[in-house]
C-alpha positions in Angstrom: -0.2 0.0 -0.3 2.7 2.5 0.8 4.6 1.6 -2.8 1.3 1.9 -4.7 0.2 5.1 -3.1 3.5 6.9 -2.4 6.3 5.1 -4.5 8.1 8.5 -5.9 7.8 7.8 -9.3 4.7 5.5 -9.6 2.8 6.1 -6.7 -0.9 7.2 -7.1 -0.6 10.3 -4.7 3.1 11.2 -6.3 3.3 10.6 -10.0 3.5 13.6 -12.2 0.9 12.9 -14.8 1.4 14.9 -18.0 -1.5 17.5 -17.8 -3.9 17.7 -20.6 -3.8 21.3 -22.6 -5.7 24.2 -20.1 -6.0 21.4 -17.1 -4.4 21.9 -13.9 -0.9 21.0 -13.1 -0.1 17.7 -11.9 -2.7 15.4 -12.9 -4.7 15.5 -9.7 -7.7 17.6 -10.3 -8.4 14.5 -13.0 -8.1 11.9 -10.2 -10.0 13.7 -7.1 -13.1 15.2 -7.7 -16.7 14.8 -9.2 -15.1 13.4 -12.5 -12.4 11.6 -11.3 -11.6 8.8 -8.9 -13.4 10.0 -6.0 -14.3 13.0 -4.1 -14.1 14.7 -0.9 -16.3 16.8 1.2 -14.4 19.9 0.1 -15.4 18.9 -3.4 -18.9 18.9 -2.8 -19.5 22.3 -1.1 -17.0 24.8 0.8 -19.7 25.1 3.9 -17.0 22.5 5.8 -14.3 24.9 5.4 -16.6 27.9 6.4 -17.8 26.0 9.6 -14.3 24.9 10.8 -13.5 28.9 10.3 -16.2 29.7 12.3 -15.0 26.6 14.9 -11.4 28.2 14.8 -12.4 31.5 15.6 -13.9 30.3 18.7 -10.8 28.5 19.6 -9.0 31.7 19.1 -11.1 33.6 21.8 -10.6 30.6 24.0 -6.8 30.8 23.2 -6.8 34.7 24.3 -6.3 35.3 20.5 -2.5 34.4 20.4 -0.3 35.7 17.7 0.0 33.8 15.3 -2.8 31.6 15.7 -1.3 28.9 13.7 -3.5 26.2 11.8 -1.4 23.0 10.7 -3.3 21.4 7.7 -1.9 17.7 7.3 -2.4 16.2 3.8 -4.5 18.9 2.4 -5.6 17.1 -0.8 -5.8 19.6 -3.6 -5.7 22.5 -1.1 -9.9 23.1 -1.8 -10.5 23.0 2.0 -7.5 25.6 2.7 -8.5 27.7 -0.2 -12.1 27.9 1.3 -11.0 28.4 4.6 -8.8 31.1 3.9 -11.1 32.9 1.7 -13.9 33.0 4.4 -11.2 34.2 6.8 -10.2 37.0 4.2 -13.7 38.1 3.6 -14.0 38.9 7.4 -10.8 40.9 7.5 -10.8 40.9 11.1 -8.0 40.5 14.0 -8.2 36.3 13.5 -7.1 37.0 9.9 -4.4 39.1 10.8 -2.8 36.8 13.1 -3.5 33.4 11.0 -0.6 31.5 9.8 -1.7 28.5 7.6 1.0 25.5 7.3 0.3 22.9 4.9 2.2 19.7 5.2 2.6 17.6 2.3 5.2 15.5 0.5 3.7 14.6 -2.9 5.1 17.3 -5.6 2.2 16.5 -7.7 -0.6 17.3 -5.0 1.7 20.5 -3.9 1.6 21.6 -7.7 -2.8 21.0 -7.4 -2.6 23.3 -4.0 -0.7 26.1 -5.2 -2.8 26.1 -8.2 -5.8 26.3 -6.2 -4.6 28.9 -3.9 -3.0 31.1 -6.6 -6.1 33.0 -7.3 -7.8 35.2 -6.1 -5.9 35.0 -2.6 -2.1 35.6 -3.8 -1.7 38.9 -2.9 -3.0 38.3 0.7 -0.8 34.8 1.1 2.5 35.7 1.0 3.4 35.8 4.6 0.4 33.5 5.7 0.9 30.4 3.8 3.3 28.0 3.9 4.9 24.1 3.1 6.4 21.8 5.0 7.1 18.1 4.1 6.3 16.6 7.6 5.5 17.3 11.2 9.1 16.6 12.4 10.2 20.4 10.5 8.2 21.7 13.5 9.3 22.4 16.9 8.1 20.5 20.0 4.9 22.2 21.2 5.5 25.0 18.4 2.0 25.4 17.3 -0.4 27.2 19.3 -3.9 27.0 17.7 -4.8 23.6 15.7 -3.7 20.4 13.8 -6.5 19.8 10.9 -6.5 16.7 9.0 -9.4 15.7 6.6 -9.4 12.4 5.1 -6.0 11.7 5.3 -5.6 8.8 7.8 -7.8 6.5 5.9 -5.1 6.7 3.2 -2.2 5.6 5.6 -0.7 2.2 4.8 -2.2 -0.5 7.0 -1.3 -4.2 8.2 -3.6 -6.7 7.4 -4.6 -9.4 9.9 -6.6 -12.7 9.7 -7.4 -15.1 12.2 -6.3 -18.7 11.6 -6.3 -21.7 13.8 -7.1 -19.4 16.9 -4.3 -16.9 16.3 -3.8 -13.8 14.4 -1.9 -14.3 11.4 -0.4 -11.2 9.0 -1.4 -11.4 5.4 1.7 -10.4 3.6 2.3 -10.1 0.0 4.5 -11.8 -2.4 5.3 -11.9 -6.3 5.1 -15.3 -7.7 4.3 -16.5 -11.2 3.7 -12.9 -12.9 1.2 -11.8 -10.3 0.8 -10.6 -6.6 -0.4 -13.5 -4.1 -0.8 -13.4 -0.3 0.0 -15.6 2.2 0.3 -15.9 6.0 2.8 -15.5 8.3 3.3 -14.1 11.8 3.3 -10.5 12.6 6.2 -9.0 10.8 6.7 -6.2 13.5 6.0 -6.4 17.5 4.1 -3.1 17.3 1.3 -5.1 15.7 1.0 -7.7 18.2 1.3 -4.9 21.1 -1.5 -3.6 19.4 -3.6 -6.7 19.0 -3.0 -6.9 23.1 -4.2 -3.3 23.7 -7.5 -3.9 21.5 -7.8 -7.4 24.0 -7.5 -5.0 27.0 -10.6 -3.0 25.5 -12.7 -6.0 25.1 -12.0 -6.4 21.3 -11.1 -10.1 20.1 -10.8 -10.4 16.4 -13.1 -13.8 15.3 -12.2 -16.9 13.4 -11.6 -16.3 9.9 -12.2 -12.7 9.9 -9.9 -10.1 8.1 -9.0 -6.3 9.6 -6.7 -3.7 9.0 -4.5 -2.3 11.7 -3.1 1.2 11.2 0.0 1.6 12.9 1.2 4.9 10.9 -1.7 6.7 12.0 -0.7 5.9 15.8 2.2 7.4 15.2 1.1 10.1 13.2 -1.1 11.1 16.6 1.9 10.8 18.7 3.7 13.2 16.3 0.7 15.6 16.4 0.7 15.9 20.2 4.5 16.5 20.0 4.1 19.8 18.1 1.2 20.9 19.8 1.4 23.2 22.7 -1.8 24.9 23.2 -5.2 24.2 21.4 -7.1 21.7 19.2 -6.7 18.6 17.0 -9.1 17.6 14.4 -9.3 14.9 12.9 -12.0 14.3 10.1 -12.2 10.8 8.4 -14.7 7.8 7.8 -14.2 5.3 10.6 -15.6 3.9 13.8 -14.9 2.9 17.0 -13.0 0.1 17.7 -15.8 -2.0 18.9 -17.7 -1.4 15.6 -14.6 -1.5 13.0 -13.6 -4.9 14.2 -17.0 -6.2 14.8 -18.7 -9.2 13.4 -20.5 -6.8 10.7 -16.9 -6.4 9.0 -15.6 -10.0 8.4 -14.0 -9.4 5.4 -12.1 -5.7 6.6 -12.7 -2.2 5.1 -9.8 -2.2 2.5 -11.1 -0.5 -0.7 -10.1 0.8 -3.8 -11.4 3.5 -6.0 -11.0 3.9 -9.8 -13.2 6.1 -11.8 -15.6 6.4 -8.6 -16.2 2.5 -8.9 -15.1 0.3 -6.1 -13.0 -2.5 -5.8 -11.7 -5.0 -3.4 -8.6 -6.0 -5.2 -5.4 -4.1 -4.3 -3.4 -5.7 -7.0 -5.1 -4.7 -9.9 -4.1 -1.0 -11.7 -1.4 -0.5 -9.0 -0.3 2.9 -8.7 -3.7 3.9 -10.9 -6.0 3.4 -8.1 -6.6 5.0 -4.7 -6.9 2.5 -1.9 -8.0 3.2 1.6 -9.1 1.6 4.7 -11.5 2.9 7.8 -10.4 4.6 10.9 -9.8 3.1 14.2 -10.6 6.4 16.3 -10.9 4.3 19.5 -6.9 3.7 19.3 -6.3 7.1 18.1 -7.9 8.6 21.2 -6.0 5.8 23.2 -2.7 6.9 21.7 -3.6 10.5 22.0 -4.3 10.2 25.7 -1.0 8.7 26.4 0.6 11.6 24.3 -1.2 14.5 26.3 -4.0 15.0 24.1 -7.3 14.9 26.1 -10.7 14.2 24.3 -12.8 17.1 23.9 -15.8 15.0 22.0 -16.4 12.8 19.1 -19.1 13.4 16.7 -20.3 13.1 13.1 -20.1 15.7 10.1 -23.9 16.3 10.1 -24.0 17.0 14.0 -20.7 19.1 13.7 -22.0 21.4 10.6 -25.6 21.5 12.6 -23.6 22.7 15.4 -21.9 25.5 13.7 -25.3 26.8 12.0 -25.0 24.9 8.8 -29.0 24.8 9.0 -29.1 28.7 8.6 -27.3 28.5 5.4 -29.9 25.7 4.4 -32.4 28.2 5.0 -30.9 30.6 3.1 -30.6 28.5 -0.3 -33.1 28.1 -3.0 -34.4 24.2 -2.9 -33.1 22.3 -5.8 -30.3 24.5 -7.1 -26.8 22.7 -7.0 -25.6 24.6 -3.7 -28.6 23.4 -1.9 -27.8 19.7 -3.1 -24.3 20.0 -2.1 -24.9 21.3 1.5 -27.4 18.4 1.9 -24.9 15.9 0.2 -22.7 16.6 3.2 -25.6 16.0 5.5 -27.3 13.0 4.5 -27.6 10.6 7.4 -27.5 7.5 5.2 -24.2 9.0 3.3 -21.5 11.4 4.1 -23.2 13.1 7.0 -23.0 10.0 9.6 -20.0 8.0 7.6 -17.9 11.0 8.2 -16.8 11.0 11.8 -14.7 14.1 13.6 -12.5 13.4 16.5 -11.3 16.5 18.6 -8.8 16.6 21.3 -7.0 19.3 23.2 -3.6 20.1 24.7 -2.8 23.1 27.2 -6.2 24.1 28.0 -9.0 23.4 29.9 -11.4 21.2 28.3 -13.4 23.6 26.1 -17.0 23.9 25.1 -17.0 24.0 21.2 -20.0 24.8 19.2 -19.2 21.8 16.7 -19.8 19.6 19.4 -22.9 21.0 21.0 -25.1 17.7 19.6 -24.5 14.4 20.2 -25.1 11.7 17.5 -25.9 7.7 18.2 -23.2 5.8 17.1 -24.5 2.8 19.3 -21.2 2.2 20.7 -18.7 3.6 23.1 -15.5 5.4 22.3 -12.7 3.8 24.3 -9.7 6.2 26.0 -7.2 5.3 27.8 -4.5 6.7 30.0 -1.1 5.3 31.9 -0.5 1.8 30.9 -3.6 1.4 28.5 -6.0 1.0 31.2 -9.1 1.9 29.2 -12.2 4.1 30.2 -14.9 3.8 28.3 -17.2 7.1 27.3 -20.5 6.4 26.3 -21.9 8.7 23.5 -25.6 9.3 23.9 -28.1 9.2 21.4 -29.8 12.1 20.4 -33.7 12.8 21.1 
């Protein structure tokens, strides 16, 4: 998965396609968007970015209006979320806009090209000293950030380990190349970290059942530790599709969640169109919260996209729009309970401040299970998320 997505020459997110005449550089616009292999919330409507801008202004007040207020976006895709966020802030022209510094962390040259293109107009004059790019979190000093660390549909594309219970014990699914094709075989876990993580799930009362396949995203856990390191005061906002561990590793998903996307069609075969299709796996938010807690990040709240947007006043926007218009349909698409509204979850964590009361967390969604937290030596504490009336 690492090679298929991030190989410097042939990886899906890294390769520099020759763009068609008149198209955006890097070819990413052809791969990501309504006419591409998949689309994101930012392709649908700017309301998510606008709502995040409102949430960040509230955080800014809670932090005492620091100068600068730094927002780090990790894996910013084509830069649409950054573009819409910055455009909303620029339109306000207030103190928050003057103090805002936006850092995009992106290692793909193709993605950077798309981001620069989307941010080039009409914001160029105002962005010269406000927006910057870094290759990774390691380029930031410890506790350097006062503000927030944001990611939207990042962790689902981190490479995962796949495990399957065989003869009563978990085995790792590894990839070999035989007879001119990729094949799978089972081996003992390749890294002790994988075995330790399975033990952690066991401490939370989660046991993989016989014959089932599951994904373990160890890289996401290391990423969370890195985020905790660079944040001094503020929030971590992680947006992605995923579940609590109990739901993710439950009997309803015996084949796991690894999926591939090409031309907006789903496939469960990662061994075709290698480097030419996206690969994703659903996020385990329980493990992210657990590792974050150990690294100093306290859980502020856990919600879904629909509830988050409703808390930040999206209903007022809907009332102002003409039903049936493209803009109206775009907002509704982000709110659908049977679609993006509940599929996408939002984990908010805080550090260096008292537990904040945030508008985006005003409504509690129904998940049907608990988000596990842990502190100390992996001792688990369940936090029950109540159903909305």
